[in-house]
C-alpha positions in Angstrom: 109.1 90.7 125.7 108.1 93.7 124.3 107.2 94.1 120.6 109.4 96.9 118.3 108.0 100.5 118.2 106.8 99.4 114.6 104.9 95.8 115.6 102.8 97.6 118.3 102.3 100.6 115.9 101.0 98.2 113.0 99.2 96.6 115.8 97.1 99.9 117.5 96.5 101.4 113.2 94.6 97.6 112.4 93.2 97.7 116.1 91.4 101.4 114.5 90.7 99.8 110.8 89.7 96.4 111.7 87.5 98.9 114.9 85.6 100.6 112.8 87.7 103.9 114.1 88.9 104.2 110.6 86.4 103.0 108.7 86.8 101.8 104.6 87.8 104.7 102.5 89.0 107.2 105.2 91.8 109.0 105.3 94.7 107.7 107.0 97.0 110.7 109.4 100.6 111.5 107.7 103.2 110.5 108.5 104.4 113.5 110.4 101.3 113.2 112.2 101.2 109.7 113.4 104.9 110.7 114.2 103.9 113.4 116.5 100.5 111.3 118.3 103.1 107.5 119.4 106.6 110.7 119.4 107.7 107.7 117.2 110.6 108.4 114.2 109.3 108.3 110.8 111.6 105.1 110.3 108.9 103.3 113.0 106.1 105.0 111.0 106.8 104.3 107.6 107.7 100.1 108.7 103.7 99.7 110.1 102.3 101.6 107.7 103.9 99.5 105.1 103.2 95.9 106.8 99.1 97.7 106.5 100.2 97.8 102.9 100.9 94.5 102.6 98.3 93.2 104.1 95.7 95.0 102.1 93.9 97.3 104.7 95.2 100.6 103.3 95.9 101.9 100.3 97.8 104.7 98.5 101.6 105.9 98.9 103.8 107.2 95.9 102.8 110.4 95.9 99.2 109.1 96.7 97.7 109.6 100.4 96.6 106.4 102.3 93.2 105.6 102.6 91.8 102.8 103.9 90.7 99.8 101.6 87.6 97.9 101.6 87.4 94.5 102.9 88.0 92.1 101.5 86.0 90.1 99.7 85.2 86.4 100.7 84.3 83.8 97.2 82.4 80.6 99.0 83.6 77.5 97.3 80.8 75.6 98.8 78.2 76.8 96.0 78.8 77.0 92.1 78.4 80.8 91.5 80.0 82.5 88.6 82.5 85.6 89.4 79.3 87.6 88.4 76.7 85.9 90.4 80.1 86.0 93.3 80.1 89.4 92.5 76.3 90.7 93.2 75.5 88.6 96.0 78.1 90.6 97.7 77.0 93.7 96.6 79.7 94.5 94.0 79.9 94.9 90.5 81.4 92.9 88.3 82.9 93.8 84.7 84.7 91.7 82.0 87.0 92.7 78.9 87.4 90.2 76.5 91.4 89.7 75.3 90.9 86.9 73.2 88.4 84.0 72.6 89.6 81.3 69.7 89.8 77.9 69.2 93.1 76.2 70.0 95.0 73.2 70.1 95.0 71.7 74.6 98.2 71.4 75.0 99.1 69.3 77.6 97.6 70.7 81.1 94.8 71.8 79.5 94.0 67.8 77.6 95.2 66.4 80.9 92.6 68.2 83.3 89.9 67.3 80.5 90.7 64.2 79.9 91.6 64.7 76.5 94.5 65.1 73.3 96.7 67.8 73.2 96.1 68.3 69.6 92.5 68.2 70.0 91.0 71.1 69.8 89.2 73.4 72.6 87.3 77.2 72.7 89.9 78.7 74.8 88.4 82.2 76.4 91.0 84.9 78.5 89.1 87.7 79.8 90.1 90.7 83.1 87.4 90.7 85.5 86.9 93.2 87.3 84.7 94.4 91.2 83.2 98.0 91.3 85.6 98.9 88.1 88.7 97.5 89.9 91.0 94.9 87.8 90.9 91.9 89.7 90.7 88.0 88.3 92.4 87.3 84.8 90.4 84.2 83.7 91.2 81.6 81.7 88.6 79.4 80.4 89.2 76.6 77.9 86.3 74.5 77.1 85.1 71.4 75.2 83.9 72.7 71.6 80.5 71.0 72.1 80.9 73.1 75.6 82.1 76.3 74.1 80.9 76.6 71.3 77.7 78.7 72.0 80.5 81.5 73.4 80.7 82.2 69.8 78.0 83.3 69.9 77.8 85.4 72.8 79.0 89.4 73.7 81.8 87.9 76.1 82.3 91.3 77.3 78.5 91.7 78.2 78.2 89.9 81.6 78.6 85.4 82.9 79.8 83.3 80.8 78.4 80.7 83.0 74.6 82.0 82.8 74.9 82.0 78.8 75.8 78.6 78.2 73.2 77.3 81.1 70.2 79.0 79.3 71.9 77.6 75.8 71.4 74.1 77.4 75.3 72.9 77.8 75.3 70.9 81.4 77.4 72.5 83.8 76.9 70.3 86.7 79.5 70.3 89.5 83.0 71.8 90.1 86.5 70.5 91.9 88.3 73.2 93.2 92.1 73.1 93.0 93.8 76.9 95.5 96.5 78.0 95.8 99.1 80.5 95.0 100.9 81.6 91.5 103.8 84.1 90.7 102.1 87.0 87.9 103.0 86.1 84.5 103.4 89.1 82.2 100.2 88.2 81.0 98.4 89.0 84.2 101.0 91.5 85.2 99.8 93.5 82.5 96.4 92.8 82.3 96.2 93.6 86.8 98.5 96.1 86.9 100.7 94.5 88.7 104.6 93.7 89.4 105.5 90.3 86.9 106.1 88.4 90.1 103.2 89.3 92.4 101.6 86.7 93.8 98.4 85.9 93.4 95.6 83.4 94.2 94.5 80.7 92.0 91.2 78.9 91.2 92.7 75.6 89.5 88.5 74.3 88.2 87.7 71.3 86.2 83.5 71.3 85.5 81.5 68.2 84.5 78.6 67.9 83.0 75.8 65.7 85.3 77.3 63.1 83.7 80.7 62.9 84.6 81.9 64.7 81.8 84.7 67.0 81.9 83.3 70.3 79.7 85.9 73.2 81.4 89.4 73.6 82.5 89.8 76.7 83.8 92.6 79.1 86.0 91.3 81.9 87.8 93.7 84.3 88.9 93.0 87.1 92.3 94.9 89.9 93.3 94.3 88.2 96.3 94.1 92.2 98.3 90.8 92.4 96.8 89.1 87.9 97.2 89.6 85.2 99.2 88.3 82.0 99.0 85.9 80.7 102.5 85.3 77.2 102.8 82.1 75.7 105.8 82.6 72.9 107.4 81.8 70.8 110.6 82.3 67.8 112.3 79.6 66.2 111.1 79.4 67.5 107.7 83.2 68.2 107.2 83.7 68.4 103.3 86.3 66.0 101.6 90.5 67.3 101.5 92.2 66.1 98.7 96.8 67.1 98.8 97.8 67.8 95.3 100.6 68.3 94.4 102.0 72.3 93.0 103.0 72.7 90.1 104.4 75.9 88.0 102.9 74.9 85.0 100.5 77.8 83.6 
């Protein structure tokens, strides 16, 4: 069955991007130019461009000329890397802006993940993380006091809290990751400059000491067009997979 014209156009334009014919940062031809090239009306051309925009292949529109976006950067969860380390290995410049750091009651969700009571204190850190200056992720970390207390002596706008805590002798040894999708809440929307309810890629993480004691519970929310996650395995070296129930509780 013959594909609809806008689908054919989308596939052709996607091929031009993936093949490098339209390199990263290159301007995308105008709607008028594409209409003339393919002998199409504006409707199918606009649908094709909208599809590429939703896939994160192009950026722009609404008064801005579209351009080819850089490829989405994958973060491996096979190794225990901080956001800063990951960004630097990809040749990106990591950034951070602290919104809040405070000691407060854990609450039900954080307390359950850390194995403590809801009224027990944690050190809570909220930061906006960026890649090459572009808002990329909202970081919510919650540490048991023994692990998080050193952060009050650290400029959390200056770099990796992971590196600092390791240097301060905190035993950050291993982590369990859960990856799912979540709708942006009001805080995410303001910090990332997106609409409330927009889809985000979420990584929830519990970090353990070498003795298996939970030290941190994190809820990191990424713009999906800027980052994704990668897991590699082999037939005889498969990574353990656990099926978990999603929750709408932040």
